[in-house]
C-alpha positions as CSV (number, residue, x, y, z in Angstrom):
1,M,-116.3,-36.1,134.5
2,N,-115.9,-32.3,134.7
3,F,-115.5,-31.5,131.0
4,S,-115.2,-27.8,131.5
5,A,-112.4,-28.0,134.1
6,L,-110.4,-30.6,132.0
7,I,-110.8,-28.6,128.9
8,L,-109.6,-25.4,130.6
9,C,-106.5,-27.3,132.0
10,F,-105.6,-28.7,128.6
11,I,-105.9,-25.2,127.1
12,I,-103.6,-23.8,129.9
13,N,-101.1,-26.6,129.1
14,I,-101.2,-25.7,125.4
15,I,-100.6,-22.1,126.2
16,I,-97.7,-23.0,128.4
17,C,-96.1,-25.5,126.0
18,F,-96.4,-23.4,122.9
19,G,-96.6,-19.9,124.4
20,I,-93.3,-19.9,126.1
21,P,-91.0,-20.9,123.2
22,I,-93.1,-19.1,120.5
23,G,-93.5,-16.0,122.7
24,Y,-89.7,-15.9,123.3
25,L,-89.0,-16.3,119.6
26,I,-91.4,-13.4,118.8
27,Y,-89.6,-11.3,121.4
28,L,-86.2,-12.1,119.8
29,I,-87.4,-11.1,116.4
30,A,-89.4,-8.0,117.5
31,A,-86.7,-6.7,119.8
32,K,-83.9,-7.6,117.3
33,R,-82.0,-9.3,120.0
34,R,-79.2,-11.7,119.2
35,G,-80.1,-15.2,120.3
36,L,-82.0,-16.5,117.3
37,K,-79.3,-18.9,116.3
38,S,-78.8,-20.1,119.8
39,F,-82.6,-20.6,120.2
40,F,-82.8,-22.8,117.1
41,T,-79.6,-24.6,117.8
42,G,-81.0,-25.6,121.2
43,A,-84.2,-26.9,119.6
44,L,-82.2,-28.8,117.0
45,V,-80.0,-30.4,119.7
46,F,-83.0,-31.7,121.5
47,L,-84.4,-33.2,118.3
48,I,-81.1,-34.8,117.4
49,S,-80.1,-36.1,120.8
50,Q,-83.5,-37.3,122.0
51,V,-86.0,-37.7,119.1
52,F,-83.5,-39.0,116.5
53,F,-81.1,-41.0,118.7
54,R,-82.0,-41.8,122.4
55,L,-85.7,-42.5,122.1
56,P,-85.4,-44.8,119.0
57,I,-82.6,-46.7,120.8
58,L,-84.7,-47.1,123.9
59,K,-87.8,-48.1,121.8
60,Y,-86.4,-50.3,119.0
61,I,-82.9,-51.5,119.8
62,L,-82.5,-52.1,123.6
63,P,-85.8,-54.1,124.0
64,K,-84.2,-56.8,121.9
65,M,-81.4,-57.3,124.5
66,D,-82.0,-59.6,127.4
67,W,-80.2,-57.5,130.0
68,Y,-82.4,-54.5,129.2
69,S,-85.7,-56.5,129.3
70,T,-84.6,-58.0,132.7
71,M,-83.8,-54.6,134.1
72,T,-87.1,-53.1,133.1
73,V,-89.1,-55.9,134.8
74,F,-87.1,-56.9,137.8
75,Y,-84.9,-53.9,138.7
76,P,-87.2,-50.8,138.3
77,I,-85.0,-48.5,140.4
78,I,-81.9,-49.3,138.3
79,Y,-84.0,-48.8,135.3
80,C,-85.0,-45.3,136.5
81,I,-81.3,-44.5,137.1
82,F,-80.5,-45.8,133.6
83,L,-83.1,-43.6,132.0
84,G,-81.9,-40.6,133.9
85,I,-78.2,-41.1,133.2
86,T,-78.8,-41.7,129.5
87,A,-81.0,-38.6,129.2
88,G,-78.2,-36.6,130.8
89,L,-75.5,-38.2,128.5
90,F,-77.4,-37.6,125.3
91,E,-78.7,-34.1,126.0
92,E,-75.7,-32.6,127.8
93,I,-73.2,-33.9,125.3
94,G,-75.5,-32.6,122.6
95,R,-75.6,-29.3,124.3
96,F,-71.9,-29.2,124.6
97,L,-71.4,-30.0,120.9
98,G,-74.1,-27.5,119.9
99,F,-72.1,-24.7,121.5
100,K,-68.7,-25.9,120.4
101,L,-69.6,-26.6,116.8
102,A,-72.5,-24.3,115.9
103,L,-72.2,-21.4,118.3
104,K,-68.4,-20.6,118.3
105,K,-69.1,-16.9,118.4
106,K,-72.2,-17.1,120.5
107,R,-70.9,-17.5,124.0
108,S,-72.7,-14.9,126.1
109,W,-75.1,-15.5,129.0
110,F,-78.0,-14.5,126.8
111,D,-77.0,-17.2,124.3
112,G,-77.2,-19.8,127.1
113,L,-80.6,-18.5,128.0
114,S,-81.8,-18.6,124.4
115,F,-80.4,-22.1,123.9
116,G,-82.1,-23.4,127.0
117,I,-85.5,-22.0,126.1
118,G,-85.2,-23.4,122.5
119,H,-84.2,-26.8,123.9
120,G,-86.8,-26.9,126.6
121,G,-89.4,-25.2,124.4
122,I,-89.3,-27.8,121.6
123,E,-89.4,-30.6,124.2
124,A,-92.5,-29.0,125.8
125,M,-94.3,-28.8,122.4
126,I,-93.5,-32.4,121.5
127,V,-93.8,-34.1,124.9
128,S,-96.9,-32.3,126.3
129,G,-98.2,-29.7,123.8
130,V,-99.1,-32.1,121.0
131,S,-100.8,-34.6,123.3
132,S,-102.7,-31.8,125.1
133,I,-104.1,-30.7,121.7
134,Q,-105.1,-34.2,120.9
135,N,-106.8,-34.7,124.3
136,L,-108.5,-31.3,124.0
137,V,-110.0,-32.3,120.6
138,I,-111.3,-35.6,122.0
139,L,-112.7,-34.0,125.1
140,I,-114.6,-31.3,123.1
141,S,-116.0,-34.1,120.9
142,L,-117.0,-36.1,123.9
143,N,-118.7,-33.1,125.4
144,K,-120.7,-32.5,122.2
145,G,-121.5,-36.2,121.9
146,S,-119.8,-36.5,118.5
147,Y,-117.2,-39.0,119.6
148,D,-117.8,-42.7,120.1
149,A,-116.1,-43.1,123.5
150,G,-117.0,-46.8,123.8
151,K,-115.7,-47.7,120.4
152,H,-112.3,-46.1,121.1
153,G,-112.1,-47.2,124.7
154,I,-111.1,-43.8,126.1
155,S,-114.1,-42.8,128.3
156,E,-112.9,-44.6,131.4
157,A,-109.4,-43.3,130.9
158,F,-110.6,-39.7,131.0
159,K,-112.7,-40.4,134.1
160,A,-109.6,-41.3,136.0
161,V,-107.9,-38.0,135.1
162,T,-108.3,-35.0,137.4
163,S,-107.9,-31.4,136.5
164,M,-104.9,-31.1,138.7
165,N,-103.2,-34.0,137.1
166,V,-103.6,-32.4,133.7
167,L,-102.4,-29.0,135.0
168,L,-99.3,-30.6,136.5
169,G,-98.2,-31.4,132.9
170,G,-98.0,-27.7,132.1
171,I,-96.3,-26.9,135.4
172,E,-93.8,-29.6,134.9
173,R,-92.9,-28.1,131.4
174,I,-92.2,-24.7,133.1
175,F,-89.9,-26.5,135.6
176,A,-88.2,-28.4,132.7
177,I,-87.5,-25.3,130.7
178,L,-85.9,-23.6,133.8
179,I,-83.8,-26.7,134.2
180,H,-82.7,-26.7,130.6
181,V,-81.8,-23.0,130.8
182,G,-79.7,-23.6,133.9
183,L,-77.9,-26.6,132.4
184,S,-77.3,-24.7,129.1
185,I,-75.7,-21.8,131.0
186,L,-73.6,-24.3,133.1
187,I,-72.3,-26.0,129.9
188,L,-71.6,-22.7,128.3
189,Y,-69.8,-21.4,131.4
190,G,-67.6,-24.5,131.4
191,I,-66.8,-23.9,127.7
192,N,-65.8,-20.3,128.3
193,Q,-63.6,-21.4,131.2
194,R,-62.2,-24.3,129.1
195,K,-63.0,-26.7,131.9
196,K,-64.7,-29.9,130.8
197,I,-65.6,-30.8,134.4
198,Y,-68.7,-28.7,133.9
199,L,-69.9,-31.0,131.2
200,G,-69.5,-33.9,133.6
201,L,-71.3,-31.9,136.3
202,S,-74.2,-31.1,134.0
203,I,-74.6,-34.8,133.0
204,L,-74.6,-35.7,136.7
205,I,-77.2,-33.0,137.6
206,H,-79.4,-34.0,134.7
207,G,-79.2,-37.6,135.6
208,V,-79.9,-37.1,139.3
209,V,-82.9,-34.8,138.6
210,D,-84.5,-37.3,136.2
211,S,-83.6,-40.4,138.1
212,I,-84.9,-39.3,141.5
213,G,-88.1,-38.0,139.9
214,A,-88.8,-41.4,138.3
215,I,-87.8,-43.3,141.5
216,I,-90.2,-41.2,143.6
217,V,-93.1,-42.3,141.3
218,T,-91.9,-45.9,141.1
219,L,-91.8,-46.2,144.9
220,G,-95.3,-45.0,145.1
221,F,-94.9,-41.5,146.6
222,G,-97.0,-40.0,143.9
223,I,-96.8,-37.5,141.2
224,Y,-97.1,-34.5,143.5
225,V,-94.0,-35.4,145.4
226,A,-92.1,-36.0,142.1
227,E,-93.2,-32.6,140.8
228,L,-92.1,-31.0,144.1
229,W,-88.7,-32.5,143.6
230,I,-88.5,-31.2,140.0
231,G,-89.7,-27.8,141.1
232,I,-87.0,-27.5,143.8
233,C,-84.4,-28.4,141.2
234,A,-85.8,-25.9,138.8
235,V,-85.6,-23.1,141.4
236,V,-82.1,-24.0,142.4
237,L,-80.9,-23.9,138.7
238,L,-82.9,-20.6,138.2
239,I,-81.0,-19.0,141.1
240,F,-77.7,-20.4,139.7
241,S,-78.5,-18.9,136.3
242,I,-79.1,-15.5,137.7
243,K,-76.2,-15.5,140.1
244,I,-73.6,-16.6,137.5
245,K,-74.7,-14.0,134.9
246,N,-72.0,-11.5,136.0
247,K,-69.3,-14.0,135.5
248,F,-69.8,-14.1,131.8
249,E,-67.3,-11.9,130.0
250,G,-68.4,-10.0,126.9
251,D,-72.1,-10.4,127.6
252,V,-74.3,-8.4,125.2
253,S,-76.1,-5.4,126.5
254,K,-79.9,-5.5,126.4
255,N,-80.0,-3.1,123.4
256,E,-77.5,-5.0,121.2
257,K,-78.9,-5.8,117.8
258,I,-78.5,-9.0,115.8
259,I,-75.3,-9.1,113.8
C-alpha cells in the first residue's frame, strides 16, 4: 500500500470538494458580488431535495416494497434508470422551485452560476469531502501504526484502492459541479422565457447523465469509462452555459455590488 500517494490524493480531493464552494463564497463576499442568496439557495435546495427527501425515501421507505426489492436484485439496468430519473425529478424540481419561490428578483446568468456552484458544492462536501477526511485520518493513523487495522477490518479494503481511484472522486466532483451549473442556468433560462419545457429538459438531461453513468459501471465497463461519460456531459453543459450567457436580459455587470 502506497500510503504517501493515497494520502496525497485524499488531500487533493478535500481541497477540491471544500475549496471550490468555499473559495467561490469567499470571492462573492470579498468582491461584494451579488449571488450570495443564490449560492445559499442552491445549497439548501440540494439538502432538501436529496438529503431530506430522496435519500431517506430510497433508504427507509422503498426497500419495504416488494417491487423495489425485486428491481434492485433482478433488474439492475432498470434500477439504474430509476435512480437517475428520481435524481433528476427531485433535484430539478427543487431547482425550479428555488428560483421561483426564493429568487424572484435573482434571475441573471450570474445567479444561475452561483446557484449551481452552491448546489454542486454542498453535494461535493457531503458526498466526497467528508468521506475523504475520514479516510485521510485513518490512513495517517495506519501509517503511524496507531490504528488497529485488523480490529476494524479496513486494511484489506485500502489495499484494493489505487491512487487514481481516489483521485477520480475529486475529478468527478468537478464534473458534477459543472453539470449542476449548466442545469441551473438551463432551468433559470426557462423561467425567464416562461417555458416549462426547459424544466422537463433539465430532468431528462439529469436522468440520462446519471442513468448511463450507472449503467456503464453495472455492465462492467469500469469506472474510467463512466467518468469519461460524465466528463463529456460536463464539458457540453459548460459550453452551453457560456454560449447562452448573452441571451440573459438584465444580467449584472461584473462590478455590480450586492443590493
